Every structure is written in structure tokens, then in C-alpha cells.
C-alpha positions, 0 to 999 in steps of 0.5 A: 387165246382164252387164257394167256399167262405170265409166270415162272416155269420150273421143273418139279421133282416130286418124292413120296415119303412116309415122313419128312426128315427131322434130322440127318439120316436116310429117307426112303422114297416110295414114289417119284415123278418129274414134271413141269411146275409153277403156279401160273404154268400149272393153271394153264395146263389145267385149263388146257386139259379142260378145253381152253386155249392157253399160252405162256409168257416166260423166260427159262434157261437153255439147260435140260430143265428148260427143255423139259419145261418146254416139253411139258407144255407141248404135252398138255397143249399149252402154246409156248411160242412166247417161252424164251430159253436164254443161252447159258442160263439155268431154269428153276428147280423144285424138290417136293417131299410129299408125306404119304399119310396126308398128302402134305408137302415140304418144298426145297426150291432152287431159283434159276438165273434166267433174266426177268422179262422186261416190258419191251419183250412182252408179246403186246398183240397176244396180250391184247387178243387174249380173253384173260391174262393170268398173273401172280406177280412174277417178272415184276415190273413187266407184269404191270405193263402186261396188265395195263396192255390187257386192260386197255384192250378190254381183256380180263386180268386174273391174279393168283395170290399164293401162300407165302407170296404176299408183297405190298408192291402188289397193291399197285397191280390190284386196281387193274385186276378183275379176278382177285383170288388168293390163298388164306395166308395171302388174304390174312396178310393183305387184310390184317385179319383172320376174319373171312368176311373182312378179308373179302371186303378188303380184297373187294375194295381194290376194285376187282369184279370177283374176289375169293379166298381159298383154304384147301379142304375148308373150301373157298369164299367168294364175293362178286361186284354185285355184292353176292357172297358165298362159300364153296365147299371142297369136294370129298375124295376117298384118297388124297395122294398129294396136295401139290398144285391144287390151288393152281388147278383151282385157278386154271379151272375157274378161268376155264369156266368163265370162258365157257360162260359160267357165272361165279358160283358155277365156276367155283364149283368147277374149280373146286372139283378139279382141284379135288381130283388133282389131289389123287395123284403125285405131282401138281400135274400128276392128274389134271382132270377132264371136263367129264371127270369134273362134271361127274364129281359135281353131280355126285355132290359129295362135299366136305362138311367141316368148313369153318 
């Protein structure tokens, strides 16, 4: 496969509201969708939509949520032969309130009770045969074993450091990682500073070939092993509906671009455009763009100009 991911699959119930509830009462939902979610899974769906061959390694429950999760993978063409549905267990579930005026979110999350994967259950040959292994630290410590297997076979290892996901234990994984792209919140906690260049230096010191920091409409910052540093602006969209999953789509599109031979700067453009397009519909997978849409947006050149 081009990209094989190890991460947590869940079902998202995404609700569009005028305002977040601040106290007891009734909140009217303007629009709602039910779809698969999770950082690594949505990245895989986005990459598959663009044209990559992708697959998921995970365990969920054998409940209705697990059935929907598997169905969503089929919908987007993600290979789910390594998705285990555990008997008598429940799958994770999220309720995401999306504020209609600006697309901001409030997340309510219920963790499922499916057992974490262990090293002996990993599809070793599939991991070795994949061009990129995409991780975000779920199924720890099997995540470490998967990374070691991919590194031994010569594949690239990608890590998504999401907002509110920093954990010092990830430092054990970082020396195995080739592509280390994290959210602003993660970078600040990892580096202990808000200075962007120092964050990139701190991430680069872990040994990755490419490091990056993403920050929504402010764009993203990258540094390569050759010492090239640059800022990729976010693309401007006329209407932002929902920012759910934009970072996940960014990761998926970036990895897809690398499998197509694009260099870091080109891949950042592709990822930024895909993430912007994904924000035009409700839900993290409400609009996963095609490669034609991404290329059209890039050619228009309309980027945000207020990055700090």
C-alpha cells in the first residue's frame, strides 16, 4: 500500500448549531451528519480520495458503531482487512457541535472499550510492504513495534501530533519518525516555547527528515533535513462551514503528495489546499476533495495574508 495507518476509528455525530450551549436549556440543531472519524482514519480516507492506496490497522467493537466504521472505510476505498471487530465490545463515539458563524467546534467524546492492539496482532508483512506508515500514538506500545518494523523494511514513518495530544512518552517514538508534523499546541508543549522557529528546531532535533507545525488559518511552517524552512499560507475559501478534520485531511493529502513524488514545498501546497476545501462541508469527511479540485484551488493562488 502507499499509506498504512495505525489509529483509532470512531463514529462522529456532527451537529451544526447557532451557538454553543452555555447553560441548561435547549439547543436547536440546524444540520447533522453521521460519519466515520479519527485523525489517522480520516487522513487515510482523504489520501484514498486523492488517489493513494491506503489501509487501516485498528480494533473496534462489534456494535452498530463498528459496523458503520467499516462501512465508511468501504465508501472511501480504504482497505480494512486489518480492522478487527471485537465481540461484545463498543466502539468510540464523538458528538461534535459546530458553530455556524465560524465553523468552530465543541467535542463531546465517549471512549469505546475495545482492547488495544498488541505487537503480536500487527500485520507485520503489510507494515513492511507499505511505503508510509502513519501513526498518532494510539495502540501504544504496539505503535512502537509497528514503527520499528516499518523502519527495518525501509518505509517512511509519519507521525501526527494533534492538539491536546502531547505526551512525553512519544519522545521514545520520535527517533523512528521521518515525517513529524504537529499542531501548534503540540509544538508549544514539545518545545516549551511559542517561537515558531525554535519549535521547528526542537522537532528537527529528533531526527525527522521533514518537520512541520500546523496552525489553521495561520498556515503551516516546515523545515527539511537539508535546512530549508518555509511558511505555507492557508488557502482562502469563501465560506467556512466546519473545521472538523482539516488537520487530518492535511496529513492525508501531504502523504499522498509525497507518494506522487512531490517535494516538501509542493506537498505542503497540496495539503493546505485539500484542508481548505474540506472545511466547506459539515463533518471531517463531509467533503474530501479530488485531486482536480486541489489543483484548481492551487492554480487560483488565493491564500490568506494574515499569518503571524
